[in-house]
Backbone bond lengths (Angstrom), bond angles and torsions (degrees), N, CA, C in turn:
res aa  C-N    CA-C-N  psi(-1)  N-CA   C-N-CA  omega(-1)  CA-C   N-CA-C  phi
1 M - - - 1.437 - - 1.526 107.71 -
2 V 1.339 118.21 130.75 1.428 120.85 -179.89 1.502 103.93 -117.76
3 K 1.452 114.53 140.37 1.423 123.42 176.33 1.675 102.33 -91.77
4 V 1.345 111.65 126.93 1.444 120.97 -167.50 1.449 112.65 -130.16
5 L 1.326 123.26 132.62 1.382 127.74 168.88 1.513 108.30 -100.23
6 V 1.334 114.98 124.41 1.555 119.05 179.92 1.572 102.95 -114.34
7 L 1.348 115.09 111.68 1.427 116.85 175.47 1.466 108.13 -87.82
8 G 1.442 114.60 154.90 1.486 118.91 -174.09 1.467 114.47 58.49
9 A 1.320 115.16 41.48 1.420 124.51 -169.95 1.413 116.26 -64.57
10 T 1.362 120.37 -18.35 1.512 119.65 178.13 1.431 108.97 -103.97
11 G 1.439 120.95 8.20 1.497 119.46 177.00 1.436 105.56 -87.46
12 Q 1.315 114.71 -179.88 1.466 121.79 -174.20 1.509 113.60 -59.42
13 Q 1.356 119.44 -56.84 1.346 122.67 -179.16 1.614 115.02 -74.66
14 G 1.250 115.58 -30.59 1.465 118.42 -176.94 1.618 101.83 -74.36
15 S 1.297 123.16 -53.32 1.389 127.06 178.51 1.476 109.45 -47.45
16 A 1.271 117.06 -49.48 1.518 121.93 -175.97 1.513 109.36 -63.00
17 T 1.330 120.67 -40.30 1.374 128.86 -178.31 1.540 106.19 -66.67
18 A 1.332 118.39 -53.45 1.424 121.80 -178.55 1.495 111.24 -57.84
19 R 1.356 118.83 -45.70 1.398 121.27 -178.09 1.450 112.83 -64.50
20 A 1.354 121.22 -42.30 1.466 126.71 175.50 1.450 111.61 -54.42
21 L 1.373 113.28 -49.03 1.626 120.14 -179.40 1.412 107.99 -65.11
22 L 1.303 124.32 -38.88 1.425 126.69 -172.65 1.533 110.86 -76.73
23 S 1.381 117.95 -21.54 1.468 123.07 -178.98 1.479 111.14 -90.41
24 S 1.432 117.67 -8.07 1.387 120.67 -178.12 1.452 110.58 -69.64
25 D 1.418 121.17 152.08 1.385 132.73 176.34 1.494 109.98 -73.40
26 K 1.282 116.76 -14.71 1.511 127.13 176.61 1.490 118.25 -67.04
27 Q 1.290 109.77 -16.83 1.542 121.90 -178.31 1.553 111.91 51.73
28 H 1.338 110.49 60.78 1.504 117.54 176.26 1.510 111.26 -68.69
29 A 1.323 114.47 153.40 1.429 120.95 176.43 1.500 106.39 -102.17
30 V 1.362 115.83 113.57 1.450 122.67 -175.68 1.483 110.30 -106.60
31 R 1.334 116.36 124.93 1.443 121.39 169.76 1.535 109.39 -107.89
32 A 1.227 115.56 122.19 1.541 124.24 -169.14 1.479 106.38 -103.49
33 Y 1.323 117.76 117.26 1.531 122.97 172.90 1.547 110.64 -90.24
34 V 1.315 114.50 115.01 1.528 120.37 -167.28 1.571 103.13 -128.51
35 R 1.296 109.77 153.86 1.495 117.02 168.93 1.545 120.46 -70.43
36 D 1.358 106.44 -40.55 1.388 121.29 -171.57 1.575 113.68 -134.66
37 A 1.342 117.68 95.58 1.437 118.85 -171.63 1.531 108.94 -65.20
38 S 1.320 120.97 -14.54 1.495 118.75 -178.13 1.528 107.87 -95.30
39 S 1.287 124.86 3.93 1.466 126.51 177.59 1.460 109.04 -70.36
40 A 1.368 112.37 153.14 1.571 115.75 -177.15 1.491 108.62 -61.63
41 G 1.338 121.42 -39.15 1.474 124.05 179.50 1.505 109.77 -58.22
42 A 1.354 118.26 -46.86 1.418 119.20 -174.04 1.624 108.12 -69.20
43 K 1.260 114.58 -42.64 1.551 118.67 178.39 1.518 109.66 -58.72
44 E 1.266 115.08 -37.96 1.571 117.56 -179.11 1.549 108.15 -63.66
45 L 1.391 117.73 -40.43 1.338 118.61 -176.32 1.550 116.12 -74.08
46 A 1.476 114.29 -29.60 1.336 123.58 171.44 1.399 112.32 -65.50
47 A 1.298 120.67 -39.06 1.466 124.92 177.54 1.473 113.66 -66.53
48 L 1.348 117.86 -26.54 1.451 121.49 169.40 1.467 121.24 -82.09
49 G 1.322 112.51 -3.39 1.402 123.43 172.34 1.575 118.35 110.23
50 A 1.386 115.38 10.86 1.479 118.98 177.40 1.546 110.51 -73.74
51 E 1.269 115.60 153.15 1.431 125.64 170.29 1.552 104.45 -94.00
52 L 1.311 115.66 129.74 1.463 115.52 -171.71 1.616 105.96 -106.44
53 V 1.241 111.87 134.63 1.591 119.03 172.74 1.552 103.37 -122.49
54 E 1.390 112.71 122.77 1.467 119.33 -179.85 1.528 107.88 -96.22
55 G 1.426 113.49 125.14 1.404 119.23 -176.11 1.445 110.99 -148.70
56 G 1.356 114.18 167.90 1.542 121.23 179.82 1.529 113.26 -93.97
57 D 1.262 116.09 -157.59 1.372 126.96 -172.70 1.555 109.16 -61.88
58 W 1.296 114.98 136.81 1.518 116.48 -178.12 1.512 114.90 -63.16
59 D 1.355 114.58 -26.29 1.472 112.58 -179.61 1.518 116.16 -84.24
60 K 1.406 115.38 0.59 1.436 121.02 179.82 1.396 113.21 -123.90
61 D 1.302 122.31 -42.91 1.448 128.79 -170.46 1.505 113.07 -82.15
62 V 1.255 120.77 62.46 1.492 123.95 -175.92 1.564 108.00 -64.11
63 A 1.306 120.07 -40.22 1.438 122.41 -172.42 1.531 107.20 -65.10
64 T 1.250 123.00 -37.86 1.482 121.58 -178.26 1.395 106.61 -78.12
65 L 1.287 124.72 -34.89 1.468 122.91 174.77 1.455 113.15 -55.78
66 E 1.371 111.61 -46.43 1.473 117.10 179.01 1.499 115.21 -59.83
67 K 1.343 113.01 -39.23 1.524 121.37 176.31 1.566 112.21 -61.58
68 A 1.398 109.21 -44.10 1.446 117.59 -172.96 1.538 112.78 -72.02
69 V 1.279 120.72 -34.79 1.492 128.60 179.13 1.440 112.60 -75.42
70 A 1.311 121.72 -21.65 1.479 128.32 -173.18 1.497 105.02 -56.19
71 G 1.437 116.51 123.49 1.432 125.63 170.02 1.627 116.45 79.66
72 V 1.335 116.99 2.11 1.400 117.86 -175.28 1.507 106.24 -94.80
73 E 1.387 116.92 161.82 1.488 124.24 -174.90 1.517 110.26 -107.43
74 A 1.374 111.81 -26.44 1.485 113.28 -179.06 1.559 107.95 -136.57
75 V 1.352 113.28 155.07 1.473 116.83 -179.04 1.574 103.60 -137.19
76 F 1.340 115.23 136.28 1.411 125.00 174.99 1.510 107.00 -115.95
77 F 1.335 116.61 134.74 1.461 121.27 171.50 1.512 111.10 -154.66
78 I 1.216 122.69 164.31 1.415 129.33 177.83 1.466 116.74 -117.63
79 S 1.350 116.18 158.18 1.385 118.98 173.16 1.616 110.22 -66.87
80 N 1.177 117.76 124.92 1.495 115.08 -164.33 1.679 104.89 -127.30
81 P 1.265 116.74 91.39 1.462 122.02 -172.02 1.451 116.41 -76.90
82 S 1.210 116.75 143.21 1.532 123.68 176.78 1.560 106.84 -116.30
83 F 1.285 121.81 133.01 1.401 128.83 178.70 1.550 114.55 -95.87
84 T 1.402 109.62 -9.91 1.465 120.10 172.31 1.459 118.70 -103.72
85 D 1.299 120.74 -27.37 1.516 125.55 175.45 1.515 105.45 -129.21
86 L 1.391 115.92 99.15 1.463 121.60 -174.08 1.467 110.54 -67.88
87 G 1.283 126.91 -14.21 1.417 127.71 179.77 1.430 111.26 -95.67
88 A 1.328 123.66 -7.91 1.420 123.97 -171.06 1.521 110.04 -67.52
89 E 1.354 123.17 -38.21 1.425 123.50 -169.84 1.495 110.84 -68.39
90 V 1.367 120.99 -43.02 1.481 126.77 172.62 1.452 110.52 -63.03
91 K 1.339 119.37 -45.69 1.468 118.33 -175.78 1.448 109.08 -68.99
92 G 1.288 123.49 -33.97 1.470 124.79 171.80 1.459 113.74 -58.97
93 A 1.406 113.73 -50.72 1.508 116.14 179.14 1.573 113.44 -64.85
94 T 1.265 112.94 -35.00 1.510 114.88 174.22 1.498 112.38 -63.40
95 N 1.207 120.09 -44.14 1.531 123.33 178.35 1.509 109.16 -61.81
96 I 1.422 117.52 -43.86 1.483 115.86 -179.20 1.509 111.42 -63.89
97 V 1.332 117.94 -50.50 1.490 122.05 177.18 1.399 114.26 -53.76
98 D 1.385 117.42 -48.15 1.490 119.32 -178.49 1.488 109.86 -66.56
99 A 1.279 124.86 -40.61 1.417 126.78 171.68 1.503 112.36 -53.89
100 A 1.265 113.90 -51.43 1.576 118.83 178.20 1.515 113.05 -57.80
101 K 1.229 120.13 -39.12 1.420 127.37 176.54 1.597 111.40 -64.93
102 R 1.317 110.88 -50.41 1.534 116.31 -176.79 1.612 104.22 -68.62
103 A 1.203 125.94 -30.19 1.513 123.11 179.87 1.441 114.09 -53.89
104 G 1.283 119.14 -35.18 1.456 122.02 179.10 1.514 115.95 83.08
105 T 1.347 116.36 -12.82 1.469 121.32 -175.10 1.530 113.16 -111.22
106 V 1.301 116.23 -15.34 1.358 125.02 -179.50 1.506 115.15 -71.65
107 N 1.302 123.08 117.30 1.429 122.50 176.46 1.571 117.98 -118.24
108 H 1.398 113.78 2.01 1.424 117.71 -177.28 1.596 106.71 -150.61
109 I 1.410 113.64 129.58 1.469 119.81 170.41 1.488 107.72 -116.60
110 V 1.355 115.03 129.52 1.530 116.80 172.27 1.520 103.77 -109.91
111 Y 1.305 116.22 124.24 1.454 123.05 179.60 1.522 112.57 -124.05
112 S 1.252 117.27 125.40 1.389 124.06 177.73 1.485 116.13 -97.74
113 T 1.360 118.74 119.62 1.421 119.56 177.73 1.537 114.10 -117.77
114 V 1.344 119.45 -105.25 1.461 116.82 178.89 1.534 107.61 -159.43
115 A 1.342 115.12 153.08 1.480 118.13 177.83 1.480 108.76 -68.11
116 G 1.378 119.40 146.84 1.443 124.31 178.56 1.493 114.10 97.66
117 I 1.356 118.56 -9.97 1.474 121.42 -177.11 1.423 116.53 -67.07
118 D 1.439 117.77 -18.07 1.384 119.99 -178.62 1.591 112.84 -61.65
119 N 1.353 115.84 -31.36 1.431 113.34 -177.91 1.552 107.29 -136.99
120 W 1.425 115.45 55.57 1.329 119.90 -171.40 1.482 110.04 -74.97
121 K 1.295 121.59 -23.14 1.406 125.65 -176.21 1.606 112.38 -64.02
122 D 1.350 115.11 -23.87 1.395 121.14 -179.12 1.612 113.09 -93.68
123 L 1.344 113.54 7.73 1.444 114.47 179.15 1.566 115.35 -68.88
124 P 1.292 114.52 132.88 1.508 117.17 177.74 1.539 109.06 -67.83
125 G 1.273 118.17 148.32 1.416 129.27 172.71 1.656 110.35 68.98
126 L 1.351 113.25 27.53 1.370 115.42 -177.82 1.464 118.09 -60.87
127 D 1.302 113.82 -30.48 1.549 120.35 -178.55 1.486 111.54 -96.62
128 A 1.336 120.65 14.46 1.391 119.51 -177.09 1.527 109.54 -62.81
129 L 1.343 117.23 -40.78 1.479 121.04 174.98 1.476 107.39 -135.51
130 P 1.466 118.67 147.06 1.369 120.85 -178.63 1.598 112.03 -60.01
131 A 1.366 114.27 -36.20 1.404 117.37 -179.59 1.475 115.49 -69.38
132 F 1.408 116.03 -29.99 1.390 121.76 175.97 1.609 112.01 -60.48
133 R 1.268 117.73 -51.42 1.488 120.35 177.24 1.570 107.28 -59.08
134 N 1.319 114.88 -50.12 1.501 115.87 -177.61 1.417 116.07 -57.39
135 Y 1.345 113.86 -37.83 1.485 119.71 173.60 1.557 115.72 -44.26
136 W 1.366 111.89 -48.57 1.505 120.25 178.62 1.482 112.22 -79.43
137 E 1.349 117.05 -47.03 1.417 115.42 -168.84 1.606 109.74 -67.91
138 A 1.379 117.84 -33.12 1.463 121.19 -179.63 1.523 107.96 -62.30
139 K 1.350 118.71 -40.18 1.380 126.49 -174.05 1.584 106.13 -66.29
140 A 1.353 116.73 -48.39 1.455 122.49 178.04 1.490 110.27 -53.50
141 K 1.352 115.41 -48.38 1.426 118.33 -175.42 1.575 114.29 -64.70
142 G 1.457 109.37 -38.61 1.486 118.00 171.10 1.571 114.06 -52.16
143 E 1.383 112.54 -50.29 1.468 118.29 178.20 1.523 111.27 -57.96
144 E 1.344 115.34 -40.87 1.453 116.48 -175.32 1.476 111.18 -69.59
145 L 1.474 118.47 -35.30 1.354 122.25 173.38 1.640 109.51 -57.19
146 V 1.280 115.41 -51.62 1.428 116.38 -177.55 1.520 117.43 -60.47
147 T 1.403 115.25 -44.18 1.413 115.96 -174.87 1.491 111.90 -80.54
148 S 1.401 121.90 -15.14 1.488 121.51 169.22 1.452 115.53 -94.97
149 A 1.310 115.98 13.46 1.388 117.09 -175.60 1.628 118.09 -73.80
150 G 1.341 109.56 -14.81 1.420 119.02 177.12 1.606 117.40 75.96
151 L 1.366 111.60 23.02 1.373 120.75 175.25 1.483 114.99 -83.37
152 A 1.267 122.06 163.96 1.445 123.86 -175.81 1.562 110.25 -69.93
153 H 1.301 114.12 -33.06 1.458 118.04 -176.04 1.552 111.94 -138.67
154 Y 1.283 113.50 142.76 1.520 117.28 168.03 1.495 108.35 -143.84
155 T 1.372 118.32 148.51 1.390 129.67 170.32 1.404 113.96 -123.37
156 L 1.294 120.15 121.51 1.389 121.75 173.86 1.596 106.11 -105.48
157 L 1.332 112.81 124.99 1.471 117.98 174.84 1.479 110.26 -101.56
158 R 1.353 118.21 136.99 1.420 119.27 177.48 1.594 111.36 -132.65
159 P 1.344 110.09 83.61 1.468 119.04 -175.11 1.534 111.18 -73.52
160 T 1.255 118.26 148.59 1.465 125.26 170.62 1.517 108.61 -86.13
161 E 1.295 120.57 -167.18 1.414 123.73 -175.04 1.555 115.41 -55.41
162 F 1.295 115.87 133.48 1.489 120.43 177.21 1.564 110.62 -68.13
163 M 1.295 111.49 135.74 1.486 115.77 172.20 1.527 108.41 -65.05
164 S 1.339 121.17 -24.35 1.306 125.49 -172.06 1.567 112.43 -75.68
165 N 1.479 113.10 -13.36 1.296 113.15 172.50 1.486 118.42 -62.24
166 W 1.314 115.26 -15.24 1.475 118.01 174.37 1.403 116.49 -102.33
167 T 1.421 118.53 -8.09 1.411 120.00 -170.84 1.615 113.98 -126.51
168 R 1.328 114.55 -8.10 1.432 117.45 -178.55 1.539 110.33 -108.26
169 Q 1.222 123.92 134.16 1.451 125.13 -165.63 1.581 110.44 -62.58
170 K 1.328 117.77 -48.33 1.452 122.52 -178.35 1.559 114.05 -57.41
171 M 1.370 112.87 -41.07 1.410 116.20 179.64 1.574 112.20 -75.39
172 A 1.315 112.08 -45.39 1.433 116.74 -178.45 1.529 115.29 -62.46
173 Q 1.307 120.75 -31.69 1.401 131.68 174.21 1.625 110.50 -52.49
174 F 1.341 110.49 -41.60 1.392 116.76 -178.83 1.545 116.11 -89.06
175 Q 1.309 113.61 -37.02 1.419 119.34 -172.45 1.598 112.72 -86.73
176 I 1.343 115.13 -40.49 1.491 123.03 -173.61 1.461 114.74 -141.52
177 P 1.379 117.11 53.66 1.498 122.89 -177.06 1.404 113.95 -55.30
178 D 1.403 113.63 -44.95 1.593 119.44 -179.68 1.527 111.49 -65.05
179 L 1.285 116.46 -33.16 1.499 113.72 -177.14 1.573 109.48 -73.53
180 I 1.407 118.16 -33.58 1.578 114.20 -174.14 1.613 103.07 -81.33
181 K 1.322 124.00 -17.89 1.401 124.10 -177.88 1.471 111.88 -95.23
182 E 1.343 118.27 -49.74 1.513 126.29 -169.93 1.488 112.75 -103.26
183 G 1.390 117.33 -21.99 1.437 118.89 -173.76 1.464 116.04 80.44
184 V 1.452 112.28 17.34 1.565 115.81 -178.72 1.523 100.86 -134.81
185 W 1.293 118.53 125.14 1.390 125.38 174.97 1.524 109.58 -95.36
186 H 1.403 116.41 111.81 1.446 120.27 175.53 1.569 108.67 -87.28
187 T 1.279 113.55 112.69 1.553 117.33 -172.03 1.472 110.85 -138.57
188 A 1.364 117.53 156.46 1.470 123.67 172.68 1.541 109.41 -73.66
189 M 1.266 116.56 -16.65 1.375 126.03 -175.50 1.529 123.16 -77.51
190 P 1.314 124.88 120.22 1.472 119.50 179.12 1.517 109.63 -70.29
191 P 1.313 119.57 164.31 1.472 122.32 177.93 1.503 116.81 -61.91
192 S 1.377 117.33 -26.03 1.405 126.97 177.38 1.513 115.92 -75.00
193 F 1.295 116.96 -15.24 1.477 123.61 -173.57 1.520 109.49 -63.96
194 I 1.359 115.22 130.05 1.446 118.60 -178.30 1.631 107.78 -87.03
195 L 1.335 114.16 124.40 1.415 120.26 177.22 1.596 107.53 -98.34
196 S 1.340 117.34 147.49 1.445 123.11 173.29 1.449 102.92 -111.14
197 E 1.430 113.54 124.57 1.529 124.50 -174.09 1.506 109.29 -124.72
198 I 1.312 111.55 149.56 1.432 123.15 176.53 1.520 111.95 -141.08
199 D 1.340 112.31 143.04 1.462 119.18 -179.56 1.509 105.50 -94.09
200 T 1.243 121.34 126.22 1.500 126.94 -178.67 1.561 109.43 -56.27
201 D 1.244 121.11 -26.77 1.435 118.46 -179.09 1.655 108.35 -70.45
202 D 1.384 111.30 -26.76 1.477 112.69 174.48 1.513 112.62 -77.07
203 I 1.302 116.38 -33.96 1.547 113.41 173.24 1.512 109.73 -60.81
204 G 1.333 120.31 -37.71 1.444 121.14 -179.77 1.596 109.06 -67.14
205 R 1.295 119.36 -39.68 1.417 122.46 179.17 1.554 111.53 -65.21
206 V 1.304 119.24 -37.90 1.506 120.81 172.69 1.521 111.73 -63.05
207 A 1.429 111.48 -51.10 1.486 114.63 -178.33 1.551 111.02 -57.37
208 A 1.302 119.54 -39.84 1.460 123.41 179.05 1.570 110.67 -64.46
209 A 1.315 114.69 -41.98 1.447 119.59 179.50 1.517 111.24 -62.25
210 A 1.267 117.25 -45.42 1.414 122.98 177.37 1.495 115.27 -61.57
211 I 1.308 116.10 -42.37 1.515 122.75 173.58 1.507 112.28 -63.24
212 E 1.347 116.04 -37.03 1.458 122.72 -175.13 1.563 110.25 -73.87
213 A 1.215 113.32 -32.94 1.609 118.41 -175.73 1.536 110.48 -134.75
214 P 1.300 121.82 60.27 1.435 125.37 -167.58 1.645 110.15 -62.18
215 D 1.311 115.77 -29.44 1.485 120.00 -178.88 1.481 113.55 -72.66
216 T 1.330 114.97 -29.11 1.494 118.39 -163.90 1.521 113.52 -125.46
217 F 1.333 119.44 -24.27 1.481 116.64 -174.87 1.449 111.66 -66.77
218 A 1.359 121.53 131.67 1.480 126.85 173.07 1.417 111.79 51.90
219 G 1.392 116.88 41.22 1.494 125.27 176.83 1.492 116.92 72.01
220 G 1.292 117.78 34.12 1.428 126.60 177.39 1.516 108.86 -40.13
221 P 1.462 120.13 175.69 1.484 122.15 11.88 1.573 113.02 -88.22
222 T 1.312 116.36 -5.95 1.479 115.98 174.01 1.597 104.62 -124.50
223 R 1.315 118.18 156.21 1.433 120.55 -172.94 1.559 109.04 -157.99
224 V 1.309 113.65 146.49 1.472 121.62 169.08 1.486 104.49 -127.39
225 L 1.357 114.69 122.80 1.457 123.57 -170.43 1.494 114.71 -124.46
226 K 1.217 115.62 113.93 1.523 117.70 168.00 1.474 111.91 -81.46
227 L 1.265 114.06 137.48 1.557 120.30 -170.31 1.525 111.45 -123.28
228 T 1.281 115.21 105.93 1.525 122.07 170.76 1.459 114.38 -130.25
229 G 1.315 123.09 122.26 1.344 122.87 176.22 1.458 118.13 -80.14
230 E 1.292 121.88 -34.41 1.429 125.19 -179.08 1.577 109.97 -158.68
231 R 1.284 111.13 147.14 1.535 117.03 172.34 1.563 104.24 -110.30
232 I 1.343 110.92 129.44 1.496 118.44 -172.77 1.620 104.02 -145.66
233 T 1.311 112.99 143.20 1.456 117.65 175.42 1.541 113.10 -69.37
234 V 1.254 113.91 154.60 1.549 117.39 175.15 1.512 112.00 -53.50
235 A 1.265 114.26 -47.39 1.467 119.24 178.82 1.500 115.16 -59.99
236 D 1.318 117.34 -45.13 1.465 120.65 179.30 1.603 109.90 -65.21
237 L 1.313 113.00 -46.45 1.563 117.02 178.95 1.567 111.01 -56.03
238 V 1.299 114.32 -48.57 1.495 116.90 -176.29 1.565 111.62 -68.71
239 A 1.344 113.97 -28.44 1.444 117.01 178.15 1.566 112.15 -70.07
240 Q 1.430 109.07 -48.02 1.505 113.82 174.47 1.514 114.90 -59.68
241 L 1.352 119.25 -37.09 1.499 123.59 175.54 1.477 108.62 -61.59
242 G 1.394 118.55 -48.74 1.402 120.96 -176.70 1.565 111.45 -63.72
243 E 1.313 116.76 -38.41 1.566 117.13 176.89 1.515 111.45 -63.95
244 A 1.446 115.49 -39.11 1.405 114.95 -179.86 1.512 111.72 -70.11
245 A 1.308 117.72 -39.12 1.513 120.82 178.91 1.483 112.55 -73.11
246 G 1.358 119.26 -17.13 1.462 115.33 -172.98 1.534 113.76 72.71
247 K 1.433 116.94 27.89 1.383 119.60 -176.84 1.600 106.73 -136.21
248 K 1.331 112.99 155.24 1.460 116.37 174.41 1.426 111.88 -86.41
249 L 1.269 125.99 112.60 1.285 129.36 -174.54 1.576 110.77 -111.64
250 S 1.362 120.34 145.11 1.481 121.61 -175.53 1.462 109.69 -138.69
251 I 1.327 116.09 170.67 1.407 127.85 -179.87 1.520 112.68 -123.20
252 Y 1.347 115.51 136.53 1.405 124.85 174.57 1.535 105.74 -121.05
253 T 1.346 113.74 112.45 1.581 116.08 178.96 1.549 105.72 -95.61
254 Y 1.281 106.30 123.33 1.485 118.30 173.04 1.571 112.37 -56.92
255 T 1.408 113.26 143.37 1.388 112.61 162.36 1.432 112.59 -64.83
256 P 1.400 119.15 165.57 1.496 120.51 177.82 1.538 113.71 -57.86
257 E 1.408 115.16 -33.00 1.404 117.88 -178.49 1.575 108.42 -77.03
258 E 1.316 119.58 -39.08 1.428 121.78 172.30 1.452 118.08 -57.92
259 A 1.366 110.23 -44.23 1.405 116.11 176.51 1.508 119.42 -64.35
260 A 1.353 115.95 -39.62 1.437 121.14 175.84 1.533 109.80 -63.30
261 E 1.355 114.87 -39.55 1.523 116.33 179.86 1.512 110.15 -65.89
262 A 1.333 117.81 -46.09 1.415 124.22 -174.39 1.580 108.68 -64.55
263 A 1.383 119.94 -34.20 1.414 124.66 -177.42 1.561 110.72 -65.97
264 K 1.283 116.68 -21.91 1.533 120.32 -175.17 1.613 105.14 -72.01
265 K 1.306 119.80 -24.88 1.421 123.93 -177.63 1.481 117.64 -108.34
266 N 1.393 113.01 -23.45 1.442 120.04 -165.92 1.546 108.99 -126.02
267 P 1.384 115.81 103.16 1.476 119.10 177.70 1.527 117.31 -50.68
268 A 1.401 110.92 -31.26 1.576 114.67 -174.16 1.533 104.36 -68.52
269 V 1.340 121.46 -44.14 1.441 120.63 172.97 1.467 117.55 -65.40
270 A 1.211 117.12 -32.78 1.554 120.42 170.12 1.475 109.16 -61.29
271 G 1.219 117.92 -41.83 1.480 120.82 178.25 1.558 111.39 -61.87
272 Q 1.360 113.04 -44.68 1.419 124.28 -177.29 1.610 109.67 -57.47
273 L 1.324 113.43 -41.67 1.586 119.35 -178.08 1.506 106.34 -68.84
274 T 1.297 114.89 -36.57 1.571 116.20 -179.89 1.498 108.01 -62.64
275 R 1.332 116.62 -45.30 1.459 120.93 -177.87 1.469 112.41 -69.00
276 L 1.327 121.79 -31.78 1.421 121.80 172.06 1.477 112.97 -69.86
277 A 1.261 123.67 -35.58 1.431 126.22 175.23 1.450 115.23 -69.16
278 R 1.392 114.13 -25.59 1.450 115.53 -176.01 1.610 110.79 -128.43
279 Q 1.247 113.36 56.40 1.606 117.05 178.89 1.497 105.20 -61.56
280 E 1.407 108.59 124.42 1.477 110.46 -176.77 1.515 112.00 -73.02
281 G 1.405 113.84 154.33 1.421 118.52 170.63 1.576 112.85 -57.60
282 L 1.268 115.68 151.30 1.531 117.84 -179.03 1.461 110.84 -90.58
283 Q 1.396 119.76 64.18 1.353 123.20 173.76 1.595 110.21 -66.80
284 P 1.325 116.92 158.45 1.461 117.54 179.05 1.431 108.11 -63.77
285 L 1.370 112.28 142.27 1.511 119.57 179.90 1.614 113.38 -72.67
286 E 1.253 117.68 139.38 1.419 123.52 175.87 1.458 112.27 -110.77
287 H 1.337 116.77 117.07 1.412 122.71 177.59 1.493 117.73 -110.31
288 Y 1.416 114.84 14.13 1.452 123.33 166.22 1.510 110.13 56.52
289 G 1.293 120.20 27.80 1.412 127.78 178.54 1.522 114.26 75.16
290 L 1.326 116.96 14.64 1.458 118.90 -175.71 1.540 114.16 -108.06
291 K 1.308 121.97 -6.29 1.430 125.83 179.81 1.574 111.84 51.14
292 F 1.367 114.39 91.61 1.360 119.44 -177.36 1.552 112.72 -77.65
293 N 1.407 115.04 165.45 1.462 118.15 -178.26 1.641 106.97 -79.47
294 T 1.313 110.45 146.26 1.460 118.39 163.84 1.492 110.77 -81.87
295 F 1.382 112.54 170.91 1.566 112.14 179.83 1.547 110.58 -66.70
296 K 1.377 116.68 -30.34 1.427 115.30 179.76 1.563 109.77 -72.21
297 D 1.367 120.61 -24.33 1.388 119.38 178.00 1.656 107.11 -74.32
298 H 1.326 106.38 -38.07 1.578 108.65 -178.78 1.516 109.47 -66.57
299 L 1.310 122.61 -41.57 1.449 126.29 174.83 1.554 111.04 -54.69
300 A 1.337 112.70 -47.55 1.484 115.52 -178.56 1.507 114.53 -64.96
301 N 1.314 116.96 -31.91 1.443 122.58 175.55 1.579 114.82 -79.04
302 H 1.295 117.28 -10.89 1.394 119.79 -179.80 1.589 113.20 -136.12
303 L 1.399 112.74 37.19 1.417 118.29 -173.15 1.471 113.65 -64.21
304 D 1.314 117.30 -42.56 1.503 119.73 -178.42 1.458 109.01 -60.92
305 E 1.421 117.87 -44.90 1.493 118.04 177.70 1.485 114.39 -59.16
306 V 1.381 115.09 -38.78 1.437 115.47 178.25 1.414 115.41 -64.12
307 K 1.339 117.69 -41.45 1.475 118.64 -177.18 1.518 107.50 -68.72
308 E 1.275 116.21 -37.92 1.582 118.14 174.25 1.490 114.17 -56.94
309 L 1.362 111.14 -46.20 1.415 118.55 -172.09 1.543 113.18 -67.77
310 Y 1.333 113.48 -31.15 1.466 117.48 -173.38 1.576 110.59 -105.39
311 K 1.297 115.39 8.43 1.486 117.79 -172.72 1.553 117.05 -60.39
312 N 1.356 118.61 -26.18 1.324 125.93 -179.16 1.598 115.05 -80.90
313 V 1.296 112.50 -16.18 1.443 114.96 -179.11 1.570 111.49 -58.05
314 P 1.294 118.10 131.61 1.452 121.55 178.90 1.563 115.08 -52.57
């Protein structure tokens, strides 16, 4: 049994990690840091056996972080960007790592950032928007804080694009607002471009596996893991999505000039241009013995949400 603090426990990755730990036969003790203990997500975790700690923003609420980390052996948190306070993400990571070190019981931090962070300084268009540079820089600083903390174990998770970007309302409204409203995705990417996708449930399963066996999982005691469930072309993904939604969905690929102009105002398009310029090599996928979900699996598991999200497409 491991005593674990899961921060952001009602978010996608935090919830998945907490649920994976609570479902383990090792009977882990999960302390879930939440903003609102009365929320449906928090109540669901409590019903599964989690201890709830209600707290504020990680960059501000140091007192609650100290309380939450007391007595735990492992801490899970994610890179949590702010587009209004560019210093908040690093400050929050600093507060978490410092609290973990002061606790005296923590020997493992699991930190989830993003694929591509290993050479972010070479990204094209890095200075297109201040928030775009900060997105990468803050995560790199967070990783440095974790790896230099001096603990016995650390795990850095570097997931690729979330499958839920296409199926979860909050994510889709930012990433693909035109697709869920009009049925047309305006993108810098051609239909043949290969996307790398991961189900957040699988991120949680990996985090839980690393926490459960920190000395041995994926070559421990420290590890940096890129997480991709499936590679799929833009055309195939949109076709599968349309079939699940019962709608005809299509793609409009910007000209290079249109994409460059759109990227000045839209961080999502700026990110697409970065991925186009740096198409990853197609190395064999590593699922760390866990068998990750495909996009079709994800759609099947969230079919009602998909139909609701795309219901207004003509």
